[in-house]
Phi, psi and omega in degrees: 000129187269344181251076188222141172237192180299317189241355191221145164217158179252138176219163179293158176288148182235154177304331183283003178273002188306306185299320181293313179301317178304311178292319183291316181288337180256019175277100186299341183289345179249359184302319186292330178286340179250009179061033183271140181240347187210158181289157176266138175276163177293325181301313181297316179293324177295322176296318181296320177295326180295333178261356187290348182275356179292151188289145181300327179293337184268310185263356174069023180204161178209133172241131179238145180269135177265125182240148174268184184289349176265010179071022177269129181289127184239352178177190182217147176230133189238150161248133179221167184053036181299125181235098182291335180293313183264004175053057178217166172197156174276152175240139171225148186213138176215131180243130179308143186309318179282003179237009183283154180084006186256358180091001183291326178299312185296316180297312181298320178300312182297320177299311180297320181295314174309310177301320180293318179288310189275313186273312180275349178053040179292155177265330185199157171227156181217166176206163179234127187229132172302145185288347177266000183263077185295331176298319182282324175302311179294324179299311184287323178299316182292337178275000174100005179287146181243140176290128182239002178168164177230126168270108190281139177047048182281325185239131176276129180236178179291338178265357181140228181242148181238134171283161178230124181268129178263131177239153183215143170235122175261133178272000000 
């Protein structure tokens, strides 16, 4: 397995990931960071899994499952808006609530960044993080991402409006 660290590895989606994706995508605590407004059905996720094997150059995105050393799926990390001409992509990451704080997000991010730089030969990656999501802000800053702007009052939440901070990492 080429995307592996001491405690974490990344792998392609498998049909057996349906239940895991179903629970991850329907976790309402992370809906606002992904602009999700309604639950995903198992049927929609099955269709997604059927198409997940397509090449990143074709579908312009890549989702990998984050697994721990016991081969348990603990989260997902995505490349989206893949632009081979300008050699950039967006990054998104989510770790299931019961697996947070174990370093899997940081290790998964480092693995994906290595893949972006070496294999995809990207020039840059970027992400958007809500200003109240300190765990993600710290994650991306520790990985070397630089703040490049703030979208003020970008997301409406039950508590009011949330700013979104834009981060970028140049290789």
